[in-house]
PAGUTOR-930662 format. One line per 4 residues: number of its first residue (from 1); for each residue x, y, z of N, C-alpha, C, O, CB. Coordinates in Angstrom, 1 decimal. Each point is the difference from the previous one (the first is absolute). Glycine has a CB too. Example, Ala and Ser with C-alpha at 12.3 -4.5 7.8 and 13.67 -1.06 7.14 Angstrom:
BEGIN
1> 13.2:-5.7:7.8:-0.9:1.2:0.0:0.9:1.2:0.0:1.0:0.0:0.7:-2.9:-1.2:0.5 ~ 1.5:2.3:-1.9:0.9:1.1:0.0:-0.8:1.1:0.8:0.5:1.1:0.1:0.7:-1.7:-2.3
This chain:
BEGIN
1> 14.8:113.3:22.0:0.9:-0.6:1.0:1.3:0.6:-0.2:0.5:0.4:-1.0:-1.7:-2.6:0.9 ~ 1.9:2.4:1.3:1.3:0.7:0.0:1.1:-1.0:-0.6:-0.2:-1.2:0.0:-0.5:2.6:2.1 ~ 1.8:-0.8:-2.5:1.1:-0.9:-0.5:0.4:-1.0:1.1:0.4:-1.1:-0.3:0.3:3.0:-1.2 ~ -0.7:-1.4:2.8:0.4:-0.9:1.0:-0.9:-1.2:0.2:0.4:-1.1:0.2:0.7:3.0:1.0
5> -2.4:-1.6:-1.3:-1.1:-1.0:0.0:0.2:-1.0:-1.1:-0.2:-1.2:0.2:-1.3:2.8:1.0 ~ 1.7:-1.1:-2.4:0.1:-0.9:-1.2:1.3:-0.8:0.2:-0.1:-1.2:-0.3:-1.0:2.9:-1.2 ~ 2.2:-1.1:1.9:1.2:-0.8:0.2:-0.2:-1.0:1.1:0.5:-1.2:-0.1:0.9:3.2:-0.6 ~ -2.1:-1.7:1.8:-0.3:-0.9:1.1:-0.8:-1.2:-0.5:0.3:-1.2:0.4:-0.1:3.0:1.2
9> -1.2:-1.5:-2.4:-0.9:-1.1:-0.5:0.8:-0.9:-0.9:-0.1:-1.2:0.0:-1.9:2.7:0.1 ~ 2.9:-0.9:-1.0:0.8:-0.8:-0.9:1.0:-0.8:0.8:0.3:-1.2:-0.3:-0.5:3.0:-1.4 ~ 0.7:-1.3:2.8:1.0:-0.7:0.8:-0.7:-1.2:0.7:0.5:-1.1:0.1:0.8:3.2:0.3 ~ -2.5:-1.9:0.1:-0.8:-1.1:0.6:-0.2:-1.1:-1.0:0.1:-1.2:0.4:-1.2:2.8:1.1
13> 0.7:-1.3:-2.7:-0.2:-1.0:-1.1:1.3:-0.7:-0.3:0.1:-1.2:-0.2:-2.0:2.5:-0.7 ~ 3.0:-0.5:0.9:1.4:-0.6:-0.2:0.4:-1.0:1.0:0.5:-1.1:-0.3:0.1:3.2:-0.8 ~ -0.9:-1.7:2.4:0.3:-0.9:1.1:-0.8:-1.3:-0.1:0.5:-1.1:0.2:0.1:3.1:1.3 ~ -1.9:-1.9:-1.7:-0.9:-1.1:-0.2:0.5:-0.9:-1.1:0.0:-1.2:0.1:-1.9:2.5:0.8
17> 2.2:-0.7:-2.0:0.5:-0.8:-1.2:1.3:-0.7:0.4:0.2:-1.2:-0.4:-1.3:2.8:-1.2 ~ 2.0:-1.0:2.3:1.3:-0.6:0.4:-0.3:-1.2:0.9:0.6:-1.0:-0.1:0.6:3.2:-0.1 ~ -2.1:-2.0:1.2:-0.3:-1.1:0.9:-0.6:-1.2:-0.8:0.4:-1.2:0.2:-0.8:2.8:1.7 ~ -0.5:-1.3:-2.8:-0.7:-1.1:-0.8:1.1:-0.7:-0.9:0.0:-1.2:-0.1:-2.2:2.4:0.2
21> 3.0:-0.4:-0.7:1.1:-0.6:-0.9:1.0:-0.8:0.8:0.4:-1.1:-0.4:-0.6:3.0:-1.1 ~ 0.5:-1.5:2.7:0.9:-0.7:0.9:-0.6:-1.4:0.4:0.7:-1.0:0.0:0.3:3.2:0.8 ~ -2.2:-2.1:-0.4:-0.7:-1.3:0.4:-0.1:-0.9:-1.2:0.1:-1.2:0.2:-1.4:2.5:1.6 ~ 1.0:-0.8:-3.0:-0.1:-0.8:-1.2:1.3:-0.7:-0.2:0.0:-1.2:-0.4:-1.6:2.8:-0.6
25> 2.8:-0.9:1.1:1.3:-0.7:-0.2:0.2:-1.1:1.0:0.5:-1.1:-0.3:0.4:3.2:-0.6 ~ -1.2:-1.8:2.2:0.1:-1.0:1.0:-0.8:-1.2:-0.2:0.4:-1.2:0.1:0.1:3.0:1.5 ~ -1.8:-1.6:-2.0:-0.9:-1.1:-0.2:0.4:-0.8:-1.3:-0.2:-1.2:0.0:-1.7:2.5:1.1 ~ 2.4:-0.7:-2.1:0.5:-0.7:-1.2:1.1:-0.9:0.4:0.1:-1.1:-0.5:-0.7:3.0:-1.0
29> 1.5:-1.5:2.4:1.1:-0.8:0.4:-0.5:-1.2:0.8:0.5:-1.1:-0.1:1.0:3.1:0.2 ~ -2.5:-1.8:0.8:-0.5:-1.1:0.7:-0.7:-1.0:-0.9:0.1:-1.2:0.2:-0.5:2.7:1.8 ~ -0.3:-1.0:-3.0:-0.7:-0.9:-0.9:1.0:-0.9:-0.8:-0.2:-1.1:-0.2:-1.7:2.8:0.0 ~ 3.0:-1.0:-0.2:1.1:-0.8:-0.8:0.6:-1.0:0.9:0.3:-1.1:-0.4:0.1:3.1:-1.0
33> -0.2:-1.7:2.7:0.6:-0.9:0.9:-0.9:-1.2:0.2:0.4:-1.2:0.1:0.8:3.0:1.1 ~ -2.5:-1.5:-1.1:-1.0:-1.1:0.1:0.0:-1.0:-1.2:-0.1:-1.2:0.2:-1.3:2.7:1.2 ~ 1.6:-0.9:-2.5:0.1:-0.8:-1.2:1.2:-0.9:0.0:0.0:-1.2:-0.4:-1.2:3.0:-0.9 ~ 2.4:-1.2:1.7:1.2:-0.8:0.1:-0.2:-1.1:1.0:0.5:-1.2:-0.2:0.9:3.2:-0.5
37> -2.0:-1.7:1.9:-0.2:-1.0:1.0:-0.9:-1.1:-0.5:0.3:-1.2:0.3:0.0:2.9:1.5 ~ -1.3:-1.4:-2.5:-0.9:-1.0:-0.6:0.8:-0.9:-0.9:-0.2:-1.2:0.0:-1.8:2.8:0.2 ~ 2.8:-1.0:-1.1:0.8:-0.8:-0.9:1.0:-0.9:0.7:0.2:-1.1:-0.4:-0.4:2.9:-1.3 ~ 0.7:-1.3:2.8:0.9:-0.8:0.8:-0.7:-1.2:0.6:0.5:-1.1:0.1:0.9:3.1:0.5
41> -2.7:-1.8:-0.1:-0.8:-1.1:0.5:-0.3:-1.0:-1.0:0.1:-1.2:0.2:-1.1:2.7:1.4 ~ 0.7:-1.1:-2.8:-0.3:-0.9:-1.2:1.3:-0.8:-0.3:-0.1:-1.2:-0.3:-1.7:2.8:-0.6 ~ 2.9:-0.9:0.9:1.3:-0.7:-0.3:0.3:-1.1:1.0:0.4:-1.1:-0.4:0.5:3.2:-0.6 ~ -1.2:-1.8:2.3:0.2:-1.0:1.0:-1.0:-1.2:-0.2:0.4:-1.2:0.2:0.4:3.0:1.4
45> -2.0:-1.5:-1.9:-1.0:-1.1:-0.2:0.5:-0.9:-1.2:-0.1:-1.2:0.0:-1.8:2.7:0.9 ~ 2.3:-0.8:-2.0:0.5:-0.7:-1.2:1.2:-0.9:0.3:0.1:-1.1:-0.5:-1.0:3.0:-0.9 ~ 1.8:-1.3:2.3:1.2:-0.8:0.4:-0.4:-1.2:0.8:0.5:-1.1:-0.3:0.8:3.2:0.3 ~ -2.3:-2.0:0.9:-0.5:-1.2:0.7:-0.6:-1.0:-0.9:0.2:-1.2:0.2:-0.6:2.7:1.8
49> -0.4:-1.1:-3.0:-0.6:-0.9:-0.9:1.1:-0.7:-0.9:-0.1:-1.2:-0.2:-1.9:2.7:0.1 ~ 3.0:-0.8:-0.3:1.1:-0.6:-0.8:0.8:-1.0:0.9:0.4:-1.1:-0.5:-0.2:3.2:-0.9 ~ 0.0:-1.8:2.7:0.7:-0.9:0.8:-0.8:-1.3:0.2:0.5:-1.1:0.0:0.6:3.0:1.2 ~ -2.4:-1.8:-1.0:-0.9:-1.1:0.1:0.1:-0.9:-1.2:0.0:-1.2:0.0:-1.5:2.5:1.6
53> 1.4:-0.6:-2.8:0.0:-0.7:-1.3:1.4:-0.8:-0.1:0.0:-1.1:-0.5:-1.6:2.8:-0.5 ~ 2.6:-1.0:1.4:1.4:-0.6:-0.1:0.0:-1.3:0.9:0.6:-1.0:-0.4:0.5:3.3:-0.1 ~ -1.6:-2.2:1.8:0.0:-1.1:0.9:-0.8:-1.2:-0.6:0.4:-1.1:0.1:-0.2:2.7:1.8 ~ -1.4:-1.2:-2.5:-0.8:-1.1:-0.6:0.7:-0.7:-1.2:-0.1:-1.2:-0.1:-2.0:2.5:0.9
57> 2.8:-0.4:-1.6:0.7:-0.6:-1.1:1.1:-0.9:0.4:0.2:-1.1:-0.5:-0.8:3.2:-0.8 ~ 1.4:-1.6:2.3:1.1:-0.8:0.5:-0.5:-1.3:0.6:0.6:-1.1:-0.2:0.7:3.2:0.7 ~ -2.4:-2.1:0.3:-0.5:-1.2:0.6:-0.5:-0.9:-1.1:0.2:-1.2:0.1:-0.9:2.5:1.9 ~ 0.0:-0.8:-3.0:-0.4:-0.9:-1.1:1.2:-0.6:-0.7:-0.1:-1.2:-0.4:-2.0:2.6:0.1
61> 3.1:-0.6:0.1:1.2:-0.5:-0.7:0.7:-1.2:0.8:0.4:-1.0:-0.6:-0.1:3.3:-0.5 ~ -0.2:-2.1:2.4:0.6:-1.0:0.8:-0.9:-1.2:0.0:0.5:-1.2:0.0:0.6:2.9:1.5 ~ -2.4:-1.5:-1.4:-0.9:-1.2:-0.1:0.1:-0.8:-1.3:0.0:-1.2:0.1:-1.6:2.5:1.4 ~ 1.8:-0.6:-2.6:0.1:-0.7:-1.3:1.4:-0.8:0.0:0.0:-1.1:-0.5:-1.4:2.9:-0.7
65> 2.4:-1.1:1.8:1.3:-0.7:0.0:-0.1:-1.3:0.9:0.4:-1.1:-0.4:0.8:3.3:0.1 ~ -1.9:-2.1:1.5:-0.1:-1.1:0.8:-0.8:-1.1:-0.6:0.3:-1.2:0.1:-0.2:2.7:1.9 ~ -1.2:-1.1:-2.6:-0.9:-1.1:-0.7:0.7:-0.6:-1.2:-0.1:-1.2:-0.2:-1.9:2.4:1.0 ~ 2.8:-0.5:-1.5:0.7:-0.6:-1.1:1.1:-1.0:0.5:0.1:-1.1:-0.6:-0.5:3.2:-0.8
69> 1.1:-1.7:2.4:1.0:-0.9:0.6:-0.7:-1.2:0.5:0.5:-1.2:-0.2:1.1:3.1:0.7 ~ -2.6:-1.7:0.3:-0.7:-1.2:0.6:-0.6:-0.9:-1.0:0.0:-1.2:0.1:-0.5:2.6:1.9 ~ -0.1:-0.8:-3.1:-0.5:-0.9:-1.1:1.0:-0.8:-0.7:-0.2:-1.1:-0.5:-1.5:2.8:0.2 ~ 3.0:-1.2:0.4:1.1:-0.8:-0.6:0.6:-1.0:0.9:0.9:-0.7:-0.3:-0.4:2.7:-1.1
73> -1.0:-2.0:2.7:0.5:-0.9:0.9:1.2:0.4:0.8:0.6:-0.7:0.7:-1.5:-1.0:-2.1 ~ 1.2:3.0:1.3:1.2:0.6:0.6:-0.4:0.4:1.4:-1.1:0.6:0.2:2.1:0.2:-2.4 ~ -0.1:-1.0:3.2:-0.3:0.4:1.4:0.2:1.5:0.1:1.1:0.6:-0.3:-0.3:-2.8:1.2 ~ -1.9:2.9:-0.5:0.1:1.5:0.0:0.4:0.5:1.4:0.0:1.2:0.2:-1.8:-1.1:-2.0
77> 2.0:-1.0:2.7:0.4:0.4:1.4:1.5:0.2:0.2:0.4:0.5:1.0:-2.4:-1.8:-0.3 ~ 2.8:1.0:-1.8:1.4:0.2:0.2:0.7:0.2:-1.4:-0.7:-0.2:-1.0:0.7:-1.1:3.1 ~ 1.2:1.6:-2.1:0.8:0.1:-1.2:-0.3:1.2:-0.9:-0.5:1.0:0.4:0.6:-3.5:-0.3 ~ 0.2:2.3:-1.4:-0.2:1.0:-1.0:-1.4:0.6:-0.1:-0.2:1.2:-0.1:2.1:-2.2:-1.1
81> -3.0:0.1:1.2:-1.3:0.6:-0.1:-0.3:0.9:1.2:-0.6:1.1:-0.2:-0.1:-3.2:-1.0 ~ 1.1:1.8:2.4:-0.2:0.9:1.1:0.7:1.3:-0.1:-0.5:1.0:0.3:0.2:-3.0:1.1 ~ 1.6:1.9:-1.9:0.8:1.2:-0.2:-0.6:0.9:-1.1:0.0:1.2:0.2:2.0:-2.5:0.5 ~ -2.5:0.7:-1.7:-0.7:0.8:-1.1:-1.2:0.7:0.5:-0.2:1.2:-0.3:1.1:-2.8:-1.4
85> -1.7:0.9:2.5:-1.2:0.6:0.6:0.4:1.1:1.0:-0.7:1.1:0.1:-0.6:-3.2:-0.4 ~ 2.3:1.9:1.1:0.5:1.1:0.9:0.5:1.2:-0.8:-0.3:1.1:0.4:0.9:-2.9:1.3 ~ 0.1:1.6:-2.8:0.5:1.1:-0.8:-1.2:0.7:-0.6:0.1:1.3:-0.1:2.0:-2.6:-0.4 ~ -3.1:0.6:0.1:-1.2:0.7:-0.6:-0.7:0.8:1.1:-0.4:1.1:-0.3:0.1:-3.0:-1.4
89> 0.2:1.4:2.9:-0.6:0.8:1.1:0.8:1.2:0.3:-0.5:1.1:0.2:-0.4:-3.2:0.7 ~ 2.3:2.0:-0.9:0.8:1.1:0.3:-0.1:1.1:-1.1:0.0:1.2:0.3:1.6:-2.8:0.9 ~ -1.7:1.1:-2.5:-0.1:1.0:-1.1:-1.4:0.7:0.1:0.0:1.2:-0.2:1.5:-2.7:-1.3 ~ -2.5:0.8:1.9:-1.3:0.6:0.2:0.0:1.0:1.1:-0.6:1.1:-0.1:-0.5:-3.1:-0.7
93> 1.8:1.7:1.9:0.1:0.9:1.2:0.8:1.3:-0.4:-0.3:1.1:0.4:0.2:-3.1:1.2 ~ 1.2:1.8:-2.4:0.8:1.1:-0.5:-0.9:0.9:-0.9:0.1:1.3:0.1:2.0:-2.7:0.0 ~ -2.9:0.8:-1.0:-0.8:0.8:-0.8:-1.1:0.8:0.8:-0.3:1.1:-0.3:0.6:-2.8:-1.6 ~ -0.8:1.0:2.9:-1.0:0.7:0.9:0.7:1.2:0.7:-0.7:1.0:0.2:-0.5:-3.2:0.2
97> 2.4:2.0:0.1:0.7:1.1:0.6:0.2:1.2:-0.9:-0.1:1.1:0.4:1.3:-2.8:1.1 ~ -0.8:1.4:-2.8:0.2:1.0:-1.0:-1.3:0.8:-0.2:-0.1:1.2:-0.2:1.9:-2.6:-0.9 ~ -2.9:0.6:1.0:-1.4:0.7:-0.2:-0.3:0.9:1.2:-0.4:1.1:-0.2:-0.4:-3.1:-1.2 ~ 1.1:1.5:2.6:-0.3:0.8:1.2:0.9:1.2:0.1:-0.5:1.1:0.3:-0.2:-3.2:0.9
101> 2.0:2.0:-1.5:0.9:1.1:0.0:-0.4:1.1:-1.0:0.0:1.2:0.3:1.8:-2.7:0.5 ~ -2.1:1.1:-2.0:-0.4:0.9:-1.1:-1.3:0.7:0.4:-0.2:1.2:-0.2:1.3:-2.6:-1.5 ~ -2.1:0.7:2.2:-1.3:0.6:0.4:0.1:0.9:1.1:-0.6:1.1:0.0:-0.5:-3.1:-0.8 ~ 1.9:1.7:1.8:0.2:0.8:1.2:0.8:1.3:-0.4:-0.4:1.1:0.4:0.4:-3.1:1.1
105> 1.0:1.8:-2.4:0.7:1.2:-0.4:-0.9:1.0:-0.8:0.1:1.2:0.2:2.0:-2.6:-0.3 ~ -2.9:0.8:-0.8:-0.9:0.9:-0.8:-1.0:0.7:0.9:-0.3:1.1:-0.2:0.6:-2.7:-1.8 ~ -0.8:0.8:2.9:-1.0:0.6:0.9:0.6:1.1:0.9:-0.6:1.1:0.1:-0.6:-3.3:0.0 ~ 2.4:2.0:0.4:0.7:1.0:0.8:0.3:1.3:-0.8:-0.1:1.1:0.4:1.1:-2.9:1.0
109> -0.6:1.5:-2.7:0.2:1.1:-0.9:-1.2:0.9:-0.2:0.0:1.2:-0.1:1.8:-2.6:-1.0 ~ -2.9:0.7:0.9:-1.3:0.7:-0.2:-0.4:0.8:1.2:-0.5:1.1:-0.1:-0.2:-2.8:-1.5 ~ 0.9:1.2:2.8:-0.3:0.7:1.2:0.9:1.2:0.2:-0.4:1.0:0.5:-0.4:-3.2:0.5 ~ 2.1:2.0:-1.4:0.9:1.2:0.1:-0.4:1.1:-1.0:0.0:1.1:0.4:1.8:-2.7:0.2
113> -2.2:1.2:-1.8:-0.5:1.0:-1.0:-1.3:0.7:0.6:-0.2:1.2:-0.2:1.2:-2.6:-1.7 ~ -1.8:0.7:2.6:-1.2:0.5:0.6:0.4:1.1:1.1:-0.6:1.0:0.0:-0.6:-3.1:-0.5 ~ 2.2:1.8:1.3:0.5:0.9:1.0:0.5:1.3:-0.7:-0.2:1.1:0.5:0.7:-3.0:1.1 ~ 0.3:1.7:-2.7:0.5:1.1:-0.7:-1.1:0.9:-0.6:0.0:1.2:0.0:2.0:-2.5:-0.5
117> -3.1:0.6:0.0:-1.1:0.7:-0.6:-0.7:0.8:1.1:-0.4:1.2:-0.3:0.1:-2.9:-1.5 ~ 0.1:1.2:2.9:-0.6:0.7:1.1:0.8:1.2:0.5:-0.5:1.1:0.2:-0.6:-3.3:0.5 ~ 2.4:2.0:-0.6:0.9:1.1:0.3:0.0:1.1:-1.0:-0.1:1.2:0.3:1.5:-2.8:0.9 ~ -1.4:1.2:-2.5:-0.1:0.9:-1.1:-1.3:0.8:0.0:0.0:1.2:-0.2:1.5:-2.7:-1.2
121> -2.6:0.8:1.7:-1.3:0.7:0.1:0.0:1.0:1.2:-0.6:1.1:-0.2:-0.5:-3.1:-0.8 ~ 1.7:1.6:2.1:0.0:0.9:1.1:0.8:1.3:-0.3:-0.4:1.1:0.3:0.2:-3.1:1.3 ~ 1.4:1.8:-2.2:0.9:1.1:-0.3:-0.7:0.9:-1.1:0.1:1.2:0.0:1.9:-2.6:0.6 ~ -2.7:0.7:-1.5:-0.7:0.8:-1.1:-1.1:0.8:0.7:-0.1:1.2:-0.4:0.6:-2.9:-1.3
125> -1.2:1.2:2.6:-1.1:0.7:0.7:0.6:1.2:0.7:-0.6:1.1:0.0:-0.7:-3.2:0.2 ~ 2.4:1.8:0.6:0.6:1.1:0.7:0.5:1.1:-0.9:-0.2:1.2:0.2:0.8:-2.8:1.6 ~ 0.0:1.2:-2.9:0.6:1.0:-1.0:-1.2:0.8:-0.6:0.1:1.2:-0.1:1.9:-2.8:-0.3 ~ -3.0:0.9:0.0:-1.2:0.7:-0.5:-0.6:1.0:0.9:-0.3:1.1:-0.3:-0.2:-3.1:-1.1
129> 0.4:1.6:2.7:-0.6:0.9:1.0:0.9:1.2:0.2:-0.5:1.1:0.0:-0.6:-3.1:1.1 ~ 2.4:1.7:-0.9:0.9:1.2:0.3:0.2:0.9:-1.2:0.0:1.2:0.2:1.2:-2.7:1.4 ~ -1.2:0.9:-2.8:0.1:0.8:-1.2:-1.2:0.9:-0.1:0.1:1.2:-0.3:1.3:-3.0:-0.8 ~ -2.6:1.2:1.3:-1.2:0.8:-0.1:-0.1:1.1:1.0:-0.4:1.1:-0.3:-0.7:-3.1:-0.6
133> 1.5:1.7:2.2:0.0:1.0:1.0:1.0:1.1:-0.3:-0.4:1.2:0.1:-0.2:-3.0:1.6 ~ 1.8:1.5:-2.2:0.9:1.0:-0.4:-0.5:0.9:-1.1:0.1:1.2:0.1:1.7:-2.8:0.5 ~ -2.4:1.0:-1.6:-0.5:0.8:-1.1:-1.2:0.9:0.5:-0.1:1.1:-0.4:0.8:-2.9:-1.3 ~ -1.5:1.2:2.5:-1.1:0.8:0.6:0.5:1.2:0.8:-0.5:1.1:-0.1:-0.9:-3.2:0.1
137> 2.3:1.8:0.9:0.6:1.1:0.8:0.6:1.1:-0.9:-0.1:1.1:0.3:0.5:-2.8:1.6 ~ 0.4:1.3:-2.9:0.6:0.9:-0.8:-1.0:0.9:-0.8:0.1:1.2:-0.1:1.8:-2.8:-0.2 ~ -2.9:0.9:-0.2:-1.1:0.7:-0.6:-0.8:1.0:0.9:-0.3:1.1:-0.4:0.1:-3.0:-1.1 ~ 0.0:1.4:2.7:-0.7:0.8:1.0:0.8:1.3:0.4:-0.5:1.1:-0.1:-0.7:-3.2:0.9
141> 2.4:1.9:-0.5:0.9:1.1:0.4:0.3:0.9:-1.2:0.1:1.2:0.2:0.9:-2.6:1.6 ~ -0.9:0.8:-3.0:0.2:0.9:-1.1:-1.3:0.8:-0.3:0.2:1.2:-0.5:1.4:-2.9:-0.4 ~ -2.7:1.2:1.1:-1.3:0.7:-0.3:-0.2:1.1:1.1:-0.7:1.0:-0.3:-0.2:-3.0:-0.9 ~ 1.3:1.8:2.4:-0.3:0.9:1.1:1.2:0.9:0.4:-0.2:0.9:0.8:-1.5:-2.5:0.0
145> 2.9:1.4:-1.3:1.1:0.8:0.5:0.0:1.5:-0.3:0.2:0.8:0.9:1.1:-2.9:-1.3 ~ -1.7:2.5:-0.8:0.0:1.4:-0.4:-1.3:0.7:0.2:-0.1:1.2:-0.3:1.9:-1.8:-1.3 ~ -2.8:-0.1:2.1:-1.3:0.6:0.2:-0.2:0.6:1.3:0.2:-0.8:1.0:-1.1:-0.9:-2.6 ~ 0.7:3.0:1.7:-0.2:0.6:1.4:-1.3:-0.5:0.5:-1.0:-0.2:-0.7:2.4:2.2:0.1
149> -1.4:-2.2:1.9:-1.3:-0.4:0.7:-0.9:1.2:0.1:0.5:1.2:0.1:0.7:-3.0:1.2 ~ -2.5:1.6:-1.2:-0.9:1.2:0.1:0.2:0.8:1.2:-0.2:1.2:0.0:-1.4:-2.5:-1.3 ~ 2.1:0.7:2.4:0.2:0.8:1.2:1.3:0.8:0.1:0.2:0.8:0.8:-1.5:-2.6:0.3 ~ 2.2:1.5:-2.1:1.3:0.7:0.1:-0.1:1.4:-0.6:0.9:0.8:0.1:0.3:-3.0:-0.2
153> -2.3:2.5:-0.6:-0.2:1.3:-0.6:1.0:0.3:-1.1:0.3:1.1:-0.4:-1.1:-0.3:2.6 ~ 1.2:-1.9:-2.8:1.0:0.1:-1.1:-0.6:0.8:-1.2:-1.2:-0.2:-0.4:2.2:-1.9:1.1 ~ -0.3:3.0:-1.2:-0.4:0.8:-1.1:0.4:-0.6:-1.3:0.3:-1.2:-0.1:-0.2:3.2:1.5 ~ 0.0:-1.2:-2.4:0.5:-0.4:-1.3:1.5:0.3:-0.1:0.4:1.0:0.6:-2.7:-0.7:-1.7
157> 3.0:-1.0:0.3:1.4:0.2:-0.3:0.2:1.0:-1.1:-0.7:-0.1:-1.0:1.2:-2.2:1.8 ~ 0.3:3.3:-0.5:0.3:1.1:-1.0:1.5:-0.1:-0.2:0.8:0.4:0.8:-2.8:1.1:-0.1 ~ 2.4:-2.0:-1.9:1.4:-0.1:-0.3:0.7:1.4:-0.1:1.3:0.0:0.2:-1.8:-2.1:-1.4 ~ -0.2:3.1:1.0:0.7:1.3:-0.1:0.2:0.7:1.4:0.7:1.0:0.1:-1.7:-0.7:-2.4
161> 0.4:-0.9:3.3:0.1:0.6:1.4:1.5:-0.2:0.5:0.6:-1.0:-0.4:-3.1:0.6:0.9 ~ 3.0:1.4:0.3:1.3:-0.2:0.5:0.1:-1.2:1.0:-0.9:-0.2:0.7:1.3:2.7:-1.0 ~ 0.8:-3.1:0.3:0.2:-1.2:0.9:0.1:0.5:1.4:0.9:0.9:0.3:0.2:-2.2:-2.1 ~ -1.8:0.8:2.7:0.0:0.4:1.4:0.9:-0.8:0.9:0.2:0.3:1.2:-2.5:0.5:-1.5
165> 2.9:-1.8:-0.2:0.7:-1.0:0.8:1.5:0.1:-0.2:0.7:-0.7:0.7:-2.6:-0.7:-0.7
C-alpha cells in the first residue's frame, strides 16, 4: 500500500474515532441530565409527602387541643382556646410553606445541574470531535506532504546537486 493510501486509511479511522468519541461525550451529558431530572422528581415527591405528613400532624394537634379543652368544659368556639388552635394551624401552614419552598428550591437546583451536565456533555462531544479531526488532519497532511505522487515523476533527492531555484 502506498504511503498516501496508508495515511488515508489512518485518517478515516481517526475521523470515525472522533465521531464516536463526540457522540459518547454528548450521550454521557444526556444521561447525567436524566439522572438529575430523576432526582428532582424524587425530591418533589418527597416534598409532597412531607407536606401531607405536616398537614396530618397539624390537624391531629388541633384535634387534641380541641378535645382537651372540650373535655375540661371550656368553650372551644371563642376566646383563648380558639386563638390557640388558630395559632397552631398558622404554625402548621408556615411549616408546610417552608417544606414546599425547600423542596422546590432543591428540585430546581437539581434540574439546573442537569442542564449544565447536558451542556457540558455537548461541549465535550464537540471538543472531542474537533480535536480528533484536527489531529487526524495534521497526521494525514504530515504523512503525505513530502511524498511525491507516482504520477509526478518525482525522483530522488540529491543533496550534492546544485540548487536550481
